[in-house]
DRENBANU-725543 format. One record per residue: residue number from 0; x, y, z of N, C-alpha, C in turn. Coordinates in steps of 0.02 Angstrom, whole numbers, plus 50000, padded with zeros to 5 digits. Each point is the difference from the previous one (the first is absolute). Example, Ala and Ser with C-alpha at 12.3 -4.5 7.8 and 13.67 -1.06 7.14 Angstrom:
<rs>
[0; [50660; 49716; 50390]; [49955; 50059; 50000]; [50045; 50060; 50000]]
[1; [49982; 50053; 49964]; [50042; 50059; 50003]; [49961; 50055; 50037]]
</rs>
This chain:
<rs>
[0; [55144; 54609; 56191]; [50066; 49997; 49971]; [50030; 50070; 50000]]
[1; [50060; 50004; 50026]; [50034; 50064; 50001]; [50048; 50005; 49941]]
[2; [50023; 50060; 49987]; [50050; 50010; 49948]; [50063; 49961; 50017]]
[3; [50017; 49999; 50063]; [50060; 49963; 50022]; [49993; 49926; 49983]]
[4; [49940; 49972; 50011]; [49989; 49930; 49983]; [50006; 49989; 49925]]
[5; [49971; 50045; 49961]; [50006; 49995; 49927]; [50074; 50001; 49979]]
[6; [50037; 50047; 50028]; [50072; 50006; 49985]; [50036; 49934; 50017]]
[7; [49986; 49974; 50059]; [50033; 49940; 50024]; [49982; 49939; 49957]]
[8; [49936; 49988; 49993]; [49976; 49939; 49966]; [50020; 49998; 49927]]
[9; [50002; 50059; 49967]; [50012; 50001; 49928]; [50066; 50034; 49981]]
[10; [50044; 50008; 50050]; [50066; 50028; 49988]; [49997; 50067; 49963]]
[11; [49955; 50043; 50023]; [49992; 50066; 49969]; [50041; 50052; 50037]]
[12; [50016; 50054; 49966]; [50043; 50052; 50026]; [49958; 50063; 50014]]
[13; [50027; 50047; 50039]; [49963; 50062; 50013]; [49979; 50036; 49936]]
[14; [50042; 49997; 49948]; [49983; 50035; 49938]; [49942; 49967; 49962]]
[15; [49977; 49942; 50023]; [49943; 49967; 49969]; [49933; 50029; 50025]]
[16; [50004; 50047; 50047]; [49940; 50030; 50029]; [50006; 50076; 50003]]
[17; [49945; 50034; 50001]; [49998; 50070; 50016]; [49933; 50016; 50032]]
[18; [49997; 50057; 50030]; [49939; 50021; 50035]; [49968; 50057; 49961]]
[19; [49935; 49995; 49989]; [49962; 50053; 49968]; [49960; 50033; 50055]]
[20; [50010; 50065; 50008]; [49964; 50037; 50051]; [49947; 50043; 49966]]
[21; [49937; 49985; 50015]; [49944; 50036; 49970]; [49945; 50010; 50052]]
[22; [49980; 50061; 50010]; [49944; 50015; 50044]; [50008; 49973; 50070]]
[23; [50059; 50005; 50028]; [50012; 49976; 50068]; [50009; 49925; 50006]]
[24; [49996; 49964; 49944]; [50010; 49928; 50001]; [50066; 49983; 49967]]
[25; [50031; 49946; 50023]; [50060; 49975; 49969]; [49985; 49931; 49971]]
[26; [50014; 49992; 49936]; [49987; 49937; 49965]; [50067; 49971; 49980]]
[27; [50009; 49935; 50013]; [50062; 49967; 49980]; [49994; 49977; 49928]]
[28; [50049; 50021; 49961]; [50003; 49983; 49929]; [50058; 49952; 49989]]
[29; [49989; 49947; 49963]; [50052; 49953; 49982]; [50014; 50007; 49925]]
[30; [50062; 49995; 49981]; [50017; 50008; 49930]; [49976; 49940; 49958]]
[31; [49991; 50012; 49936]; [49981; 49947; 49954]; [50054; 49946; 49999]]
[32; [50063; 50021; 50000]; [50055; 49952; 50000]; [49998; 49955; 50062]]
[33; [49982; 50028; 50057]; [49995; 49960; 50061]; [49943; 49949; 49994]]
[34; [49945; 50021; 49969]; [49946; 49952; 49989]; [50024; 49942; 49956]]
[35; [50039; 50016; 49950]; [50027; 49947; 49956]; [50049; 49955; 50038]]
[36; [50039; 50029; 50046]; [50046; 49959; 50041]; [49959; 49951; 50042]]
[37; [49946; 50025; 50030]; [49957; 49957; 50041]; [49971; 49944; 49958]]
[38; [49974; 50017; 49942]; [49970; 49950; 49955]; [50050; 49945; 49983]]
[39; [50061; 50020; 49986]; [50052; 49951; 49983]; [50016; 49956; 50061]]
[40; [50008; 50032; 50057]; [50019; 49963; 50061]; [49946; 49951; 50021]]
[41; [49937; 50019; 49993]; [49944; 49958; 50022]; [49977; 49953; 49944]]
[42; [50027; 50008; 49941]; [49980; 49960; 49941]; [49925; 50010; 49986]]
[43; [49982; 50061; 49988]; [49931; 50016; 49983]; [49988; 49986; 49926]]
[44; [49947; 49966; 49986]; [49980; 49984; 49932]; [49944; 50048; 49981]]
[45; [50008; 50034; 49943]; [49948; 50046; 49976]; [49976; 49975; 49932]]
[46; [49935; 49987; 49996]; [49972; 49977; 49937]; [49999; 50057; 49949]]
[47; [49990; 49981; 49938]; [49995; 50050; 49947]; [49944; 50049; 50016]]
[48; [50014; 50064; 49993]; [49949; 50051; 50017]; [49940; 49998; 49953]]
[49; [49943; 50018; 50027]; [49939; 50006; 49961]; [49983; 50074; 49996]]
[50; [50000; 50028; 49940]; [49986; 50071; 49992]; [49925; 50012; 50002]]
[51; [49979; 50043; 50046]; [49930; 50016; 50009]; [49981; 50062; 49959]]
[52; [50048; 50044; 49990]; [49990; 50060; 49960]; [50065; 50014; 49963]]
[53; [49994; 50011; 49935]; [50060; 50009; 49958]; [50004; 50071; 49972]]
[54; [49997; 50048; 50043]; [50011; 50068; 49979]; [49938; 50040; 49982]]
[55; [49942; 49970; 50007]; [49939; 50037; 49985]; [49995; 50060; 50047]]
[56; [49992; 50059; 49972]; [49998; 50063; 50038]; [50064; 50010; 50041]]
[57; [50055; 49969; 49978]; [50064; 50007; 50034]; [50008; 49956; 50061]]
[58; [49953; 49954; 50011]; [50002; 49957; 50059]; [50028; 49932; 49980]]
[59; [50051; 49979; 50037]; [50029; 49934; 49993]; [49989; 49964; 50066]]
[60; [49972; 49940; 49997]; [49988; 49961; 50061]; [50017; 49927; 49987]]
[61; [50034; 49970; 50047]; [50023; 49931; 49993]; [49987; 49962; 50064]]
[62; [49982; 49937; 49993]; [49991; 49956; 50058]; [50054; 49947; 49998]]
[63; [50030; 49987; 50058]; [50050; 49947; 50006]; [49981; 49953; 50057]]
[64; [50021; 49938; 49992]; [49991; 49950; 50053]; [50067; 49970; 50013]]
[65; [50013; 49985; 50065]; [50064; 49970; 50016]; [49997; 49964; 50066]]
[66; [50056; 49966; 50016]; [50006; 49962; 50061]; [50074; 49988; 50014]]
[67; [50013; 49980; 50062]; [50068; 49979; 50017]; [50008; 49929; 49974]]
[68; [50056; 49986; 49969]; [50012; 49934; 49970]; [49987; 49943; 50051]]
[69; [50017; 50012; 50063]; [49991; 49948; 50050]; [49929; 49999; 50030]]
[70; [49958; 50047; 49978]; [49930; 50001; 50024]; [49953; 50011; 49940]]
[71; [49999; 49954; 49953]; [49960; 50011; 49939]; [49925; 50003; 50013]]
[72; [49978; 49974; 50058]; [49929; 50002; 50016]; [49977; 50069; 50023]]
[73; [50047; 50043; 50017]; [49985; 50067; 50026]; [50009; 50051; 49943]]
[74; [49951; 50003; 49956]; [50003; 50045; 49943]; [49967; 50067; 50017]]
[75; [50030; 50053; 49975]; [49974; 50067; 50011]; [49997; 50035; 49932]]
[76; [49949; 50039; 49989]; [49997; 50041; 49940]; [49991; 50072; 50020]]
[77; [50023; 50043; 49957]; [49992; 50072; 50011]; [50005; 50035; 49933]]
[78; [49989; 50065; 50001]; [50002; 50039; 49938]; [50051; 50056; 50006]]
[79; [50017; 50026; 49942]; [50041; 50060; 49996]; [49971; 50043; 49945]]
[80; [50001; 50064; 50009]; [49971; 50044; 49950]; [50040; 50064; 49992]]
[81; [49991; 50032; 49944]; [50028; 50066; 49990]; [49953; 50038; 49955]]
[82; [49997; 50064; 50012]; [49956; 50044; 49961]; [50033; 50069; 49999]]
[83; [49976; 50044; 49960]; [50028; 50068; 50000]; [49994; 50034; 50069]]
[84; [49953; 49977; 50042]; [49991; 50029; 50066]; [50053; 49977; 50050]]
[85; [50028; 49940; 49990]; [50047; 49974; 50050]; [50068; 49980; 49971]]
[86; [50012; 50018; 49937]; [50063; 49981; 49968]; [50020; 50055; 49951]]
[87; [50056; 50031; 50014]; [50023; 50056; 49958]; [50057; 49981; 49953]]
[88; [50020; 49935; 50000]; [50055; 49979; 49958]; [49975; 49983; 49930]]
[89; [50047; 49987; 49956]; [49984; 49978; 49932]; [49994; 49925; 49996]]
[90; [49999; 49966; 50058]; [49999; 49927; 50002]; [49943; 49974; 50042]]
[91; [49938; 50015; 49983]; [49943; 49980; 50042]; [49991; 49924; 50005]]
[92; [50019; 49963; 49948]; [49993; 49928; 50002]; [50048; 49971; 50052]]
[93; [50062; 50023; 49999]; [50050; 49976; 50047]; [49980; 50017; 50072]]
[94; [49973; 50059; 50010]; [49980; 50021; 50068]; [49943; 49955; 50024]]
[95; [49951; 49986; 49958]; [49944; 49956; 50019]; [50027; 49931; 50019]]
[96; [50046; 49974; 49960]; [50028; 49934; 50014]; [50041; 50000; 50065]]
[97; [50042; 50051; 50010]; [50039; 50004; 50061]; [49955; 50004; 50061]]
[98; [49948; 50040; 49996]; [49954; 50006; 50057]; [49968; 49933; 50016]]
[99; [49978; 49964; 49948]; [49968; 49935; 50012]; [50050; 49951; 50032]]
[100; [50059; 49995; 49972]; [50049; 49952; 50026]; [50022; 50019; 50071]]
[101; [50014; 50064; 50012]; [50022; 50020; 50067]; [49945; 49989; 50051]]
[102; [49937; 50014; 49982]; [49945; 49988; 50046]; [49995; 49926; 50017]]
[103; [50007; 49958; 49949]; [49996; 49928; 50010]; [50056; 49977; 50047]]
[104; [50060; 50021; 49988]; [50057; 49980; 50041]; [49990; 50021; 50072]]
[105; [49980; 50063; 50010]; [49990; 50025; 50068]; [49943; 49964; 50036]]
[106; [49948; 49981; 49963]; [49946; 49961; 50030]; [50023; 49930; 50019]]
[107; [50040; 49969; 49957]; [50022; 49932; 50014]; [50046; 49995; 50060]]
[108; [50036; 50053; 50016]; [50044; 49999; 50059]; [49969; 50038; 50059]]
[109; [49936; 50018; 49993]; [49962; 50034; 50053]; [50025; 50070; 50017]]
[110; [50039; 50030; 49958]; [50025; 50068; 50014]; [49946; 50053; 49988]]
[111; [49956; 49988; 49953]; [49948; 50050; 49985]; [49951; 50007; 50059]]
[112; [49993; 49949; 50040]; [49956; 50003; 50059]; [50024; 50052; 50050]]
[113; [50064; 50016; 49997]; [50030; 50047; 50048]; [50013; 50068; 49969]]
[114; [49967; 50013; 49943]; [50004; 50067; 49971]; [50061; 50014; 49958]]
[115; [50038; 49949; 49983]; [50058; 50010; 49956]; [49975; 50004; 49928]]
[116; [50020; 50053; 49966]; [49980; 50009; 49930]; [50062; 49999; 49956]]
[117; [49990; 49980; 49938]; [50055; 50001; 49952]; [50008; 50070; 49971]]
[118; [50062; 50016; 49982]; [50012; 50065; 49968]; [49962; 50006; 49934]]
[119; [49981; 49944; 49970]; [49961; 50003; 49937]; [49932; 50033; 50012]]
[120; [49977; 49997; 50063]; [49937; 50034; 50017]; [50009; 50076; 50004]]
[121; [50062; 50020; 50009]; [50016; 50070; 50012]; [50024; 50035; 49937]]
[122; [49983; 49975; 49942]; [50021; 50028; 49936]; [49995; 50076; 50002]]
[123; [50054; 50032; 49985]; [50001; 50072; 49999]; [50025; 50031; 50065]]
[124; [50003; 49961; 50053]; [50025; 50024; 50064]; [50070; 49971; 50011]]
[125; [50043; 50040; 50028]; [50067; 49977; 50015]; [50015; 50011; 50073]]
[126; [50053; 49970; 50023]; [50022; 50013; 50069]; [50011; 50074; 50008]]
[127; [49983; 50025; 50058]; [50014; 50070; 50014]; [50075; 50008; 50011]]
[128; [50024; 50061; 49995]; [50071; 50012; 50011]; [50020; 49978; 50070]]
[129; [49956; 50010; 50049]; [50015; 49979; 50068]; [50008; 49925; 50003]]
[130; [49956; 49962; 49967]; [50006; 49928; 49999]; [50065; 49978; 49969]]
[131; [50021; 50033; 49946]; [50063; 49982; 49967]; [50059; 50012; 50045]]
[132; [50000; 50056; 50034]; [50055; 50016; 50045]; [50000; 49952; 50059]]
[133; [49941; 49983; 50026]; [49996; 49951; 50054]; [50030; 49933; 49979]]
[134; [49986; 49981; 49938]; [50027; 49938; 49973]; [50077; 50001; 50000]]
[135; [50027; 50056; 49979]; [50073; 50006; 49999]; [50029; 50000; 50071]]
[136; [49965; 50032; 50046]; [50023; 49999; 50070]; [50000; 49929; 50028]]
[137; [49947; 49962; 49983]; [49997; 49930; 50022]; [50059; 49961; 49972]]
[138; [50016; 50012; 49938]; [50055; 49966; 49967]; [50066; 50016; 50036]]
[139; [50010; 50063; 50017]; [50061; 50020; 50035]; [50002; 49969; 50070]]
[140; [49943; 49999; 50034]; [49998; 49969; 50066]; [50016; 49926; 49996]]
[141; [49972; 49967; 49950]; [50016; 49929; 49990]; [50074; 49990; 49986]]
[142; [50029; 50045; 49960]; [50071; 49995; 49984]; [50041; 50004; 50064]]
[143; [49983; 50047; 50043]; [50037; 50008; 50062]; [49991; 49940; 50046]]
[144; [49939; 49975; 50005]; [49985; 49945; 50046]; [50032; 49935; 49976]]
[145; [50006; 49991; 49935]; [50025; 49936; 49973]; [50071; 50005; 49975]]
[146; [50031; 50058; 50010]; [50068; 50011; 49976]; [50008; 49988; 49925]]
[147; [49949; 50018; 49962]; [50003; 49994; 49928]; [50049; 50054; 49975]]
[148; [50040; 49982; 49952]; [50048; 50048; 49974]; [49964; 50055; 49960]]
[149; [50033; 50055; 49994]; [49971; 50055; 49962]; [49992; 49979; 49927]]
[150; [50047; 49960; 49974]; [49994; 49976; 49931]; [49937; 49958; 49990]]
[151; [49985; 49957; 50050]; [49939; 49960; 49995]; [49938; 50044; 50005]]
[152; [50004; 50050; 50044]; [49945; 50048; 50006]; [49989; 50037; 49934]]
[153; [50055; 50019; 49968]; [49993; 50033; 49935]; [49966; 49955; 49950]]
[154; [50018; 49935; 50000]; [49968; 49953; 49955]; [49925; 49995; 50013]]
[155; [49982; 49996; 50064]; [49928; 49997; 50018]; [49965; 50065; 49980]]
[156; [50034; 50056; 50009]; [49970; 50064; 49981]; [49990; 50003; 49925]]
[157; [50048; 49974; 49962]; [49993; 49999; 49927]; [49941; 49956; 49980]]
[158; [49992; 49943; 50035]; [49943; 49957; 49985]; [49934; 50037; 50014]]
[159; [49997; 50038; 50055]; [49941; 50040; 50015]; [49988; 50051; 49945]]
[160; [50054; 50033; 49980]; [49994; 50051; 49948]; [49971; 49969; 49936]]
[161; [50022; 49942; 49983]; [49977; 49967; 49939]; [49927; 49979; 50004]]
[162; [49971; 49998; 50060]; [49929; 49982; 50007]; [49955; 50061; 50001]]
[163; [50026; 50058; 49984]; [49961; 50062; 49998]; [49977; 50023; 50069]]
[164; [50028; 49972; 50053]; [49975; 50018; 50066]; [50033; 50062; 50028]]
[165; [50060; 50019; 49977]; [50032; 50059; 50029]; [50025; 50050; 49948]]
[166; [49980; 49992; 49938]; [50026; 50043; 49947]; [49983; 50073; 50010]]
[167; [49946; 50015; 50034]; [49977; 50069; 50004]; [50019; 50035; 50064]]
[168; [50052; 49977; 50034]; [50022; 50035; 50060]; [50026; 50068; 49982]]
[169; [49989; 50047; 50045]; [50026; 50067; 49989]; [50075; 50001; 50013]]
[170; [50033; 50052; 49976]; [50072; 50008; 50010]; [50014; 50001; 50075]]
[171; [49960; 50035; 50038]; [50009; 50004; 50072]; [49996; 49931; 50032]]
[172; [49953; 49959; 49979]; [49993; 49933; 50029]; [50060; 49956; 49981]]
[173; [50024; 50007; 49939]; [50059; 49962; 49979]; [50061; 50022; 50041]]
[174; [50007; 50065; 50011]; [50056; 50025; 50040]; [49995; 49973; 50072]]
[175; [49939; 49997; 50027]; [49990; 49974; 50067]; [50021; 49926; 50003]]
[176; [49982; 49962; 49949]; [50020; 49930; 49997]; [50076; 49994; 49998]]
[177; [50032; 50041; 49958]; [50073; 49997; 49996]; [50032; 50018; 50067]]
[178; [49971; 50049; 50034]; [50025; 50019; 50066]; [49992; 49942; 50049]]
[179; [49942; 49966; 49996]; [49988; 49943; 50044]; [50048; 49943; 49987]]
[180; [50023; 49993; 49939]; [50047; 49947; 49983]; [50068; 50015; 50032]]
[181; [50010; 50062; 50019]; [50061; 50018; 50036]; [50063; 49993; 49958]]
[182; [50051; 49981; 50034]; [50066; 49995; 49968]; [50012; 49933; 49967]]
[183; [49949; 49960; 49990]; [50009; 49934; 49970]; [50021; 50002; 49928]]
[184; [49988; 50056; 49967]; [50017; 50010; 49929]; [49981; 49939; 49962]]
</rs>
């Protein structure tokens, strides 16, 4: 399964993905919101979580089981965990739950087999500045190819901003984006 197939089949957008570059490898990361979109579209049923560890030594671990509503015989279970070693937020329970649900969703649609990971796995890591700028360039290219108005592009950009995906752009990168928008005002 390619990223393009995921985008097509589940009506996902370029901003639903980013690339993590580590040690010469590139890993495709899908946003938590995109996982939730997939779950809704496919009608994934997730049973009540079973907590395996409730904060002992700072470790939270949960097991979830789920299936596609139209394939109830194909049940999958997985776990999600958080600990001081892999979670730096003040919300370790939420991170463990997100990891479990996202892993389950990606397994049910066979995306995990192709190395796609949820951003919940990347707690503490964010898109690099290069990835953010690439995302904005893709958006501008799409605008030009589809004749999207600058006002609509601004709306999409605002939606991106509200998802914490581009808030940390440098002044230079913002100026470059404005320059790329040209005279569309």
